[in-house]
C-alpha positions as CSV (number, residue, x, y, z in Angstrom):
1,X,13.4,-40.7,82.5
2,X,12.4,-39.9,78.8
3,X,8.6,-40.3,78.1
4,X,8.4,-43.1,75.8
5,X,4.8,-41.4,74.3
6,X,6.9,-38.2,73.5
7,X,8.0,-37.9,69.7
8,X,10.0,-34.8,68.9
9,X,9.8,-34.0,65.2
10,X,12.5,-31.5,63.6
11,X,11.3,-29.9,60.4
12,X,7.4,-30.7,61.5
13,X,6.0,-27.6,59.8
14,X,7.5,-29.1,56.6
15,X,6.0,-31.0,53.9
16,X,6.7,-34.4,55.3
17,X,7.1,-33.4,58.8
18,X,3.6,-31.9,59.1
19,X,1.9,-34.8,57.7
20,X,3.9,-37.2,59.9
21,X,3.2,-35.0,63.1
22,X,-0.8,-35.2,62.5
23,X,-0.4,-39.1,62.0
24,X,1.6,-39.2,65.1
25,X,-0.8,-37.0,67.0
26,X,-3.6,-39.3,65.7
27,X,-2.3,-42.1,67.1
28,X,-2.5,-40.7,70.8
29,X,1.4,-39.7,70.8
30,X,2.3,-36.2,72.6
31,X,4.1,-34.4,69.7
32,X,6.7,-32.1,70.0
33,X,8.0,-29.9,66.8
34,X,11.2,-28.2,66.3
35,X,11.5,-25.9,63.2
36,X,12.8,-22.4,62.2
37,X,10.5,-22.0,59.4
38,X,13.2,-21.4,56.8
39,X,11.1,-23.8,54.8
40,X,8.5,-24.9,56.9
41,X,5.3,-23.1,56.8
42,X,3.0,-21.0,59.8
43,X,0.0,-22.5,57.8
44,X,1.3,-26.1,58.5
45,X,1.7,-25.2,62.1
46,X,-2.0,-24.4,62.2
47,X,-2.8,-27.6,60.6
48,X,-0.5,-29.0,63.5
49,X,-2.6,-27.4,66.6
50,X,-6.1,-28.5,64.9
51,X,-4.8,-31.9,65.0
52,X,-4.4,-31.8,68.6
53,X,-0.6,-30.7,68.9
54,X,0.0,-28.2,72.0
55,X,1.0,-24.6,70.9
56,X,3.6,-25.1,73.9
57,X,5.3,-28.0,72.1
58,X,5.9,-25.9,69.0
59,X,9.5,-24.7,69.2
60,X,11.0,-22.1,66.7
61,X,14.9,-23.1,66.7
62,X,17.7,-24.0,64.5
63,X,18.7,-27.6,64.8
64,X,22.3,-26.9,64.4
65,X,22.4,-24.5,67.0
66,X,22.4,-24.9,71.1
67,X,18.8,-24.2,71.6
68,X,17.8,-27.2,69.9
69,X,19.8,-29.4,72.0
70,X,18.5,-27.6,74.9
71,X,15.0,-28.6,73.9
72,X,15.4,-32.0,73.3
73,X,17.0,-32.1,76.7
74,X,14.3,-30.2,78.4
75,X,11.3,-32.0,76.6
76,X,12.9,-35.6,76.9
77,X,11.3,-37.4,74.1
78,X,11.8,-41.1,73.9
79,X,11.9,-40.5,70.3
80,X,13.3,-38.3,67.7
81,X,12.4,-37.9,64.0
82,X,15.0,-35.7,62.2
83,X,13.7,-34.3,59.2
84,X,15.0,-30.7,59.2
85,X,17.1,-30.0,56.2
86,X,18.5,-27.8,53.4
87,X,17.0,-30.1,50.5
88,X,17.4,-28.5,47.6
89,X,20.4,-29.5,45.4
90,X,21.0,-26.1,43.6
91,X,20.6,-24.0,46.7
92,X,23.1,-26.6,48.2
93,X,25.8,-25.8,45.1
94,X,25.3,-22.1,45.8
95,X,25.7,-22.3,49.6
96,X,27.6,-25.7,50.3
97,X,28.7,-24.5,53.9
98,X,25.2,-23.4,55.0
99,X,23.8,-26.7,53.6
100,X,26.5,-28.7,55.5
101,X,25.8,-27.1,58.8
102,X,22.3,-27.9,58.7
103,X,22.5,-31.3,57.4
104,X,26.0,-32.4,58.9
105,X,26.2,-30.4,62.1
106,X,22.3,-30.4,62.8
107,X,22.5,-34.2,62.6
108,X,25.4,-34.5,64.9
109,X,23.8,-31.6,67.3
110,X,21.1,-33.9,67.6
111,X,22.6,-37.2,67.9
112,X,25.0,-35.8,70.8
113,X,21.7,-34.5,72.6
114,X,20.1,-37.6,72.3
115,X,22.9,-39.9,73.5
116,X,23.1,-37.5,76.5
117,X,19.3,-37.2,77.4
118,X,18.9,-40.9,76.9
119,X,16.5,-40.8,74.2
120,X,15.8,-44.5,72.8
121,X,15.4,-44.0,69.0
122,X,16.3,-41.7,66.5
123,X,14.6,-42.0,62.9
124,X,16.0,-39.8,60.2
125,X,15.1,-39.0,56.6
126,X,18.1,-39.1,54.2
127,X,18.5,-38.9,50.4
128,X,17.7,-41.9,48.1
129,X,18.8,-40.1,45.0
130,X,21.3,-37.4,45.4
131,X,23.4,-39.2,48.3
132,X,23.9,-42.3,45.6
133,X,24.6,-40.1,42.7
134,X,23.8,-41.6,39.4
135,X,22.4,-45.1,39.0
136,X,25.0,-47.1,37.5
137,X,24.6,-48.2,33.9
138,X,25.0,-51.9,34.6
139,X,22.8,-51.5,37.8
140,X,18.9,-51.8,37.7
141,X,18.4,-50.2,41.2
142,X,20.0,-48.3,43.9
143,X,20.7,-50.7,46.7
144,X,21.8,-49.7,50.3
145,X,24.8,-51.6,50.1
146,X,25.9,-49.7,47.0
147,X,28.8,-47.0,47.5
148,X,27.4,-43.4,47.8
149,X,28.8,-41.2,44.8
150,X,27.1,-37.9,45.3
151,X,27.4,-35.0,42.5
152,X,26.4,-32.6,44.9
153,X,27.2,-30.9,48.3
154,X,23.5,-31.7,49.3
155,X,24.1,-35.3,48.5
156,X,27.6,-35.4,50.3
157,X,25.7,-33.9,53.5
158,X,23.3,-36.6,53.6
159,X,25.7,-39.4,53.0
160,X,28.2,-37.9,55.5
161,X,24.7,-37.8,57.8
162,X,24.3,-41.4,57.5
163,X,27.7,-42.2,58.7
164,X,27.3,-40.2,61.6
165,X,23.9,-41.9,62.2
166,X,25.5,-45.6,61.9
167,X,28.5,-44.4,64.1
168,X,26.0,-43.0,67.1
169,X,24.1,-46.4,66.8
170,X,26.8,-48.3,67.3
171,X,28.9,-46.4,69.9
172,X,26.5,-44.4,72.0
173,X,23.4,-46.9,72.3
174,X,20.9,-44.8,70.3
175,X,18.9,-47.2,67.9
176,X,19.4,-45.0,64.8
177,X,17.4,-45.8,61.4
178,X,17.9,-43.7,58.4
179,X,14.9,-43.7,55.3
180,X,16.5,-43.1,52.3
181,X,13.7,-41.2,50.5
182,X,12.9,-41.2,47.0
183,X,11.1,-38.2,45.3
184,X,8.4,-37.1,47.5
185,X,5.4,-35.7,46.7
186,X,1.6,-35.1,47.4
187,X,-0.4,-32.4,49.3
188,X,1.3,-29.7,51.1
189,X,4.4,-29.4,49.1
190,X,5.2,-26.2,48.7
191,X,7.1,-25.3,45.1
192,X,9.1,-22.5,46.8
193,X,11.1,-24.7,48.5
194,X,11.2,-27.7,46.4
195,X,12.4,-28.8,43.0
196,X,9.6,-31.1,42.9
197,X,8.3,-31.5,39.0
198,X,4.8,-32.6,40.1
199,X,3.9,-29.4,42.2
200,X,5.9,-27.2,40.2
201,X,3.8,-28.4,36.8
202,X,0.7,-28.2,38.9
203,X,1.2,-24.6,40.1
204,X,2.2,-23.6,36.9
205,X,-0.8,-24.7,34.8
206,X,-3.1,-23.6,37.7
207,X,-1.8,-19.9,37.0
208,X,-2.0,-19.9,33.3
209,X,2.0,-20.8,32.8
210,X,3.6,-23.7,30.5
211,X,5.2,-26.5,32.4
212,X,8.8,-26.0,32.8
213,X,11.4,-28.7,32.4
214,X,15.2,-28.5,33.5
215,X,17.3,-30.3,30.9
216,X,15.8,-32.6,28.1
217,X,13.1,-34.1,30.4
218,X,14.7,-37.6,30.0
219,X,16.2,-37.8,33.6
220,X,14.4,-40.3,35.7
221,X,12.9,-40.4,39.3
222,X,11.5,-42.9,41.9
223,X,8.3,-40.9,42.9
224,X,6.7,-41.8,46.2
225,X,3.7,-40.5,47.3
226,X,4.0,-38.7,50.9
227,X,1.2,-40.9,52.9
228,X,3.4,-43.9,51.9
229,X,6.3,-42.3,53.3
230,X,4.8,-41.3,56.7
231,X,3.8,-45.0,57.0
232,X,7.3,-45.7,56.2
233,X,8.6,-43.2,59.2
234,X,5.5,-44.9,61.5
235,X,6.9,-48.3,61.0
236,X,10.4,-47.1,61.5
237,X,9.5,-45.6,64.7
238,X,7.3,-48.6,66.0
239,X,9.9,-51.3,65.3
240,X,13.2,-49.7,66.0
241,X,15.3,-51.5,63.6
242,X,18.8,-50.1,63.3
243,X,20.3,-49.6,59.6
244,X,19.6,-47.4,56.3
245,X,16.4,-48.4,54.1
246,X,15.4,-47.4,50.9
247,X,11.8,-46.0,50.5
248,X,10.5,-46.1,46.9
249,X,8.3,-47.6,44.6
250,X,10.9,-49.2,42.3
251,X,9.4,-47.6,39.3
252,X,11.7,-45.4,37.3
253,X,9.7,-42.5,35.7
254,X,11.2,-39.4,33.1
255,X,10.4,-35.9,34.0
256,X,8.8,-35.6,30.6
257,X,6.3,-38.5,31.2
258,X,5.3,-36.8,34.7
259,X,4.6,-33.5,33.1
260,X,2.4,-35.1,30.4
261,X,0.7,-37.4,33.1
262,X,-0.1,-34.0,35.1
263,X,-1.2,-31.9,31.4
264,X,-3.3,-35.2,30.6
265,X,-5.0,-35.0,34.5
266,X,-5.4,-31.5,34.2
267,X,-6.9,-31.6,30.8
268,X,-4.0,-29.1,29.4
269,X,-2.2,-29.5,26.3
270,X,1.7,-30.5,27.3
271,X,2.9,-27.5,25.7
272,X,6.2,-27.3,27.7
273,X,9.2,-24.8,28.1
274,X,12.7,-26.0,28.7
275,X,15.7,-24.7,30.6
276,X,19.4,-25.4,31.0
277,X,19.9,-28.5,33.4
278,X,20.3,-27.3,37.0
279,X,23.5,-28.1,38.5
280,X,24.8,-31.5,39.9
281,X,21.2,-33.2,39.4
282,X,21.7,-37.1,39.2
283,X,20.1,-38.8,36.0
284,X,18.6,-41.7,36.8
285,X,16.9,-42.8,40.1
286,X,15.2,-46.4,41.0
287,X,15.4,-47.4,44.4
288,X,15.1,-50.9,45.6
289,X,12.8,-51.4,48.6
290,X,13.1,-54.8,49.6
291,X,14.9,-54.1,52.8
292,X,12.2,-52.1,54.0
293,X,9.7,-54.6,53.2
294,X,11.4,-57.2,54.9
295,X,12.4,-55.3,58.5
296,X,9.7,-52.7,58.2
297,X,7.0,-54.5,56.7
298,X,6.7,-51.7,54.4
299,X,5.5,-51.2,51.0
300,X,4.4,-48.3,48.8
301,X,0.5,-48.6,48.1
302,X,-0.1,-45.7,46.0
303,X,0.6,-45.5,42.4
304,X,1.8,-42.3,40.6
305,X,-1.0,-42.0,38.4
306,X,-3.4,-42.0,41.4
307,X,-1.1,-39.8,43.4
308,X,-1.1,-37.1,40.5
309,X,-4.8,-37.5,39.6
310,X,-5.6,-36.7,43.4
311,X,-3.2,-33.6,43.6
312,X,-4.8,-32.1,40.5
313,X,-8.3,-32.7,41.7
314,X,-7.4,-31.0,44.8
315,X,-5.4,-28.1,43.5
């Protein structure tokens, strides 16, 4: 029988995963981590062990390979949280096959192992921007019921993974929840592996470089703090409600405005450098999270100005 108190987190050495693993360990769960460290950090692993995660529960493996399925079968968690992904849009354009292998085959590999070994629940991270595509001109928000029209291989891979999650949930008895995340920012976000404008701008200013904006800066995103995202995962894990749920603030903010806020918080002039648009990026993102409020009792608590100010002080 699987242990209901055991949670296995893929991508647990990454940005969101490391925050979630610490939160789960603090709540008394036994936490296991699968991460191949392609985007995760050894420093994050040190954070996890300091928080009480056992070194024998840290596994270096590719989620799309047989070893990950074998770990799941051997470790027998009651809950799997799937965060491992190739998450950069530009990287997916350059290598669509690699991104699809990780994001689609990795998800299917875990789902099949979960169904075979009796995992009760699987909660996965999806995209609340790239998987939808552009916010339609006649719409105020992206809603979960909207058709997915991704512009990039990354967005398509996440949309496909969501279909597999729904199918496995309906056909194989695993309760599957997908959280469609806005642009997540906050402490521990490594700008080497993220297109995140917040961490990139803070890093540039700290190293004496000017802020860099790709495109004209008028593109918008729904920025949501990592601590709020961790609470969304915690709620999804505890409630076990199947389906897809947007996790965002409902506030649409331009990239240019975000750079201005960071410059003001750090006392730097907003002297911006511009570069050509990145390929296949969506223009507008604004998520409606009413379903998450209704079914997961989740609401964002940290506004963008506060989150940015805290990051700038800590940087």
